[in-house]
C-alpha positions, 0 to 999 in steps of 0.5 A: 551501523546505517539505517536503511529505509525502503521506499515503496511507491503506491497509488490510487488511479479512478475510472477516470484515470485521475491518480494520487501517489504515495510512498510507504516508507519501511525502516530496513530492507526487503529480503527476497522472501519478505517481497515474495510475502508481499507480492503473493498477497496481492491481487493482479500483481498490485492491488491492495486496501491500505485499511486491511493492513491496519498499518499508517498508510492512507487510503489515497482515493480519500484525498481526491476532490469529488470522492466519492464518485461512480469512478471510484474503487476500493484498490490501490496499486503498490509497485513492488518494482519501484522500491528503491533503498535510501539512507535517509527519510523522505521529508514527511514520511511516517515510517513503518518498521518493516517486520510489521509491514510484512506481517500484515501482509502475512497475516491477509495470506491470499488475494482472496482475503481483502476485505472487499465488501467491508471497503466498500461499505467503509468507503460508501462506494 
């Protein structure tokens, strides 16, 4: 049986519109129910804090030159509408097990449960 990988784009955009892009690669396809679990935790249909998931997903803003600045914040955007399923792993991708990814969002529970204060502190914003 062929393995399917789900590739989900995510990105960080600061207040000056500087952007940093990446992808999350999952082993396995996402069902509609699993997509709903993830979407139900996102703030304003897309924002999340990667660190809170406890997964190998970098906080992209820390890769930006001049970070932190007054333009920076703690949120990233997860693009569930832009996800794709592939039969091969993209180059240099870290693969996350789909069940662990969905479970991490389920543990967050609701959009109000992202730990914004801890992220602000951790990132020195």
